[in-house]
N, C-alpha and C positions, 0 to 999 in steps of 0.2 A: 702274490699278485702279479699279473702280466705286466710287461714293460709298456706302459702307456703314459700319457701326460695327465691322467687323472690324479688329482691331489689326494694325499693320504691324511688321515686325522689320527695322530699318535694317541690321543686320549681314548678315542673309540677303539682303536686297534688294541690298546692295553686292556680295555674292558672286555673286548671279544676274546682276547687271549686268556684272560682270567676265567671267563666262562668256559672256554674249551678245557682249561686246566681242571676246573671243577668237574666237568663231564668225564675227564680222564680219571679223576679220583673215584667218581661214582662207578665207572666201568671196572676199575681195579677192585673196589669193594664188592661189586656184584660177582665178579669171577671168584674172588676169595670165598664169599659166602656159599656159592654153589659148590665149590671144591670141598669145603668143610662139611656141607650137608651130605654130599655123596660119600665122603670118607667116613662120616659117622654112621650113616644108614645106607650101606651099600645096596643098590637097587638097579638091576639091569634095565628095568622098565623106565625108571626116572632118568637114568643116564641116557637112554635112547631119546627121551623127550628133549633133554638139553641139546643133544647132538642134532636132532631134526630142527629145533628152533634156530640154532646157530646156522645150519646149512641154508634154511629158507631165508633167514635174515640177510646172509651174505648175498644170496641170489636176488632178493628184492632190492637191496641197496645197490648192487651192481647194475641191475636193470634200470632203476630210477636215475642213476648217474649217467649211464651210457646212452639211454634212449629218452632222456628228459625232454629234449626238444620235440620228438615225435609224440610222446605221451601228452605234453601240454597242448600242442597244436590239435591233436585229435580230440582232447577234452573240450577245447574251446570251439571246435568246429571251424578252425581258421584255415585259410588257403594262402600259399605263398604267392606273391605278386611281383611283377616286373614293372619298371617305370612306364611301359607302353600299355599296361592293362587299363588304366583309367587316370583321370586327372588327380584323384586322391592318391593313387599309388605313386604317380610321378612326384607329387609334392612330398610325400612321405620319404621316398628314396632321396630326394634332394636334401632334405634335412638330415637324414642318416649319413649321406656322403659328407656333408659339412662337419658333422660331429666326429666322424671317423678321421677326417683330416686334422681336426683340432686335437683329438685324443691320440693320434698316431697309432691306431689299432685297425685290425682287419675288419672289413664290412660284414656285418651279420646278414643272414637271409632276412627278408622282410615279409611279413604276413599281415593279413587283415581278417578279423573275425566279424562276421555279419550279425552283430547284436547291438541292441540299444544301450546296453550297460556300458557306461563310459569308463574304460580302463585300458591298461597296457601291461605287458610283461616281456621279459627277456630271459632266455634260458639256454642251456647248452653246456657240454662238458669242457669246452675250450673256446677261445675267441674265434678259431677257424671253423668250429662246428656250432656256432651260436645262431639263434633265431630271435628276431624282435617282432612282436605281434602287437598291433593296435586295433581296438574295436572300432567299428563304424560310428558308434555312439561317441567315442572320444574325438574322432576326426570332425564330427559335426559340431561339437561344443567348444573346442579350443581354437584360439588363434595361433598363428605360426610360432610366435615367441613362447607361448605356453606349451605348445606341442613339443618344441625343441627342448624345453626344460624337462618335460616328462621323459622324452627319449634319452636325454643325457643321464637322467637318473637310472633308467633301465639298463643302459649300456654300461653304467658303472658296476652293476651286479656282475656282468660278464667279465669286465676288467679285473674285478676283485676275486674271481673264481668262486662266487657264492654258492653255485650248485655243488661243487666239490666240498666246500666247507659244511654246508647244511646236510649233505649226504653222510659225511663222516660223523657229524654231531648226532644224527638221527639213528645211527646204526644200533646203539645200545638200547634205545627206546623200542625199536622194532623187535629185537631179540627178547626183551623183557615182556612185551605185550604177547608175543607168540608163546613164550613159556607159560605165562599165566593162563592163556586159553587152552594150551595142550594139557597142562596139569589139571585144570578144572574138568575138562571132558574125560581125562583119564580116570579121575576119581569118581566122576558121575557115572561112568559106565563100567567101573571096576577094573580098569586097565592096570598094567604095571606088574602083573604076576603076583604070586603069593606063596612061593615055596623057597625054602633055603637050598643050599648046595647039596644037601643030603636027600633031597626029594621030600622032606617032611614039611608040613604046614608050620606056620608060626611067623612068617615074614609079612603077613598082611598088615600088622600094626606099624612096622617100620616103613612099609611102602606108603601107607596112608600119611604117616608123619612127614616123610620127605616130600611127598606130593603137596601137602599143606604148606610145608616150609618153602618150597619153590614158588608157590602162589604168592605167599606173603612177601618174600624177597622180590619177586617180579613186580608186584603191585607198587611197593615202595620205590624201587629203582625206576619204574616207568613214570611215576608221579614226579619224582625229582628231576629226571632227565627231561620230561615234558616241559616243566617250568623253565629249566635252564635253556632249552632249545627255543622256547618262545622269547626269552630274554635276549638270546643271541640274534634271533630274527629281527627284533625291534632295533637292536644296535645296527644290524645290516641296513635297515631302511634309513636310519639317521645318517649313516655313513654315505649311502647312495645319494641322499638329498644334498649333503654337503659337497660331495665330489661333483655331482651334476651342476649345482649352482655355481661352483667355482670355475668349472670348465666353460660354461656359457657366459659367466659374468652377469647373469640376470636372476638372482635369487627371488626377486619379487614376481617374476613370470612363473616360476615354479610354485610359489606360494599361491598365486592366483589360480593356477591349474588345480592345486589341491582343494581349494575352497569350492571351485566349480564342480569338481568331481564328487566331493563329499556331499554337497547340497543335492546334486542330481541323483546320486545313489539312494538318498532318502526317499526319492519319488518313484524308484523302481519297484514293481510288485514283488512281494515277498517270495513267491514261487520262483521268480527269475533269479533272485539273489541266492536262494538255496541251490539252484542248478549250477551257479557259478562258484559255490563254496570250495570245491576241490582245488581251485586255482588261487585261493586266497594268499597262500604263501608266496606265490609268484607275482601277484598283482601289484600295481602301483599304489592302489588303495584297496583295502579289503572289501569284499562284496557284502558289507553290512553298513549301517549308518555309522559313520566315524564318530567316536566319542569326543565331545567337547568338554574339556575340564581336566581334573587331576587324576591321581591314581585311584583305581577301584579294583574289585575282584575281576571284572571283565577285562580290565587292562592287563592283568597278570596272564590271562589266557590268550591275549591277542597276539597276532603275528606282526602287527604294526603299532607304532607309538600313537598316543592320542593326537588328534589333529592340532590342538593348541600347542603341544610340545614341538611338533614339526614346524609350525608357523613361527614360533618363538626362535627356534634355532636358525631358520632362514632369515629372520629379521636381524639377528646378530651378525650373520654373514654379510648381509647388505650393508650394515654399519661398518664392518671391517673393510669392505671393498671401497666404501666412500671416503675412508681416511687416507 
């Protein structure tokens, strides 16, 4: 975590650490399984699949980490703004300046996305390279205190280096998904070669077995890592809620913003929500109707905790601050 005045939550940090530890175990088991498969059924073609998947996975992870700000701004259709561009931009910059002073952190670049979808996100590989984006729909719907709470939440992600954390956590899932796809198409189109070192046939069965084994291992690893990454993402959001609420001292303002945004998202046309889905992991609230209630299958797959859980946590913080 960057050195700022954002409060930490040892309980959440411990849970996030445990999740990262489990991801590390999955990664170790994944590598061991692939090594054993390659040792048992030597196949140049399948070894090439593994190498290519790792190479592309590294490139994708590096790109998503290094250029996360540019990718997110382009996807959202957002433009960087200065305080002189408009009254909305001036207000936004004023709130960001105040939060940066409170948190003792560098000021991020500020952008506005021209969409009615009420949301916000912050990303960037470091505090000095970060960008904070707010949609015009969010600016129209929230008052200054609510907007400050949302921005404090988003800037907490930057302070906690969440882009780096999630990039590292997603690395194994990217490689597993690529290996499944490459192995599938290799088998589908008869790739991988079929001759032994002496030039004789007879390696086809071994090649098919290792290709199938790689697919099975990849599917299992991807499924487990996907659920663990989603769990880590939900912890991130709870941590950002807490840090932002403690920084501003107004948890009820953040709770009010959450309720407004979730209610308004439910009125946005489905096609607009689908267009915004690529940014769900970055958004203050996912571009779907937020679930009200307890745990369900959809909750396990969600990047954000259920609305009721977030509101309950913010209410507990308000009670702590009042004592």
